[in-house]
N, C-alpha and C positions, 0 to 999 in steps of 0.2 A: 862697517859698509854704508854707505849713503843712500838714501830711501831709491835716488835715482838707478844705483846701479842694482837693489835689492830687486828693485821692476823689471829692468833687462833681463837678469837672471831668472826669473821668474817666468816671463814671456821666452823667452830661450827653452827653458824645460818643459814649456806647454806645448811650444811649437816641436819640439823633441819628440814629443809623446804621442802628436797628433800624426807625425811621419812614419810610424813604426809600421809596417807592413804586418799583415794576420799571419800568426803561427798556429797548426793545428797538432796536436799531440792525438795519437793514434795507440790506445792501449788494448792489446790481446790477453782477455782472461779467461779465453776458451781454452780447452787443451789441444784444438787442432793450430795448426799452422796456418796465417791468412796468406792466401797465395794472391797473386797479380791485383794487388790493390790500387784502387785509383782515388784517390778525393781529387773533386771538379767542382766547377762552377761557371758562372758568367764569365767567359771568357780568360779561363786556366784548367789546367790539368797537370797534376802530379803523380808521379806511379813512383809505388814502392813494390821492390820485384817479391818479397816476403816478409811478413815479422811473425818471428815464431810465437808457440804459447808461453804466456806470462812477459812477453818483451813489448816495447812502445818503441815508436820513432817519430820524429817532430821532426818536422816541415814549414817551412815557411812558403805559403801562397801570395801571388801576384794579382788579385779580380782589377781589371781598371775602373771600377767603380764598386757599386752595392752587389751582391751578390748570396745567394745562398750557398749549402755547401751540402755535395753529395758524395758519397763512399759506396764503391763496389767491390766485390771480394769472391775469391774462392775457398771455401773450407770445405775440407773433406769432399764429399760429393756434391755440395750446395753452392751455387753460387746466389751470394745476397748483393742486394742494389734497394738502397736507402736514399731517398732524396731527400730536402727540406731538411737537414739536421740542424742548421744553425745559418748565424746573420753575419757576414762579414761585409767590413766595406775595406775600401783601396789603404786607407790608412788611419789611423785611432789606437793600434795597440790590442786588437782584438785580439785574445785567445780562444781556442774553442778545443775543448778535449775531446775524442769520440771516443768512447768505451764500447768494445764487444765483450758482450757476457759470455759465459757459459753454455748459453742457450744459442748464441750466435744471434741473438737482439743487439741491436746497437741505442746506444743511447749518446746524448751529447749536452756538454752544458759550456756554455761562452760566458766569458766577461771583458771588459773593456779593461788592457792592465792600467794604472797610474792616473785611474781618476778615483 
């Protein structure tokens, strides 16, 4: 492969990585079903009807630019609302894992895929 083709291919791959919308995975490690789950941020709201105990759901979010991440849900007789979980941008391959622990505390980790 010629050097100019390698440069072009590298540029296309880099641009494709930058254009990917953020993906959020919500993992339920509690013994409760999470109901009325809402993942939101600046300019977007995604709803998940429920997430059974031990299950996970993956969704693509589409913020118009930079955004924080918020999750709300009902578990048992509690309403949980956690803001500022992670940072995402419209593009760039952001991947966020939101984990609901057995005590219903919420943790998040984020990474940028492809970099």
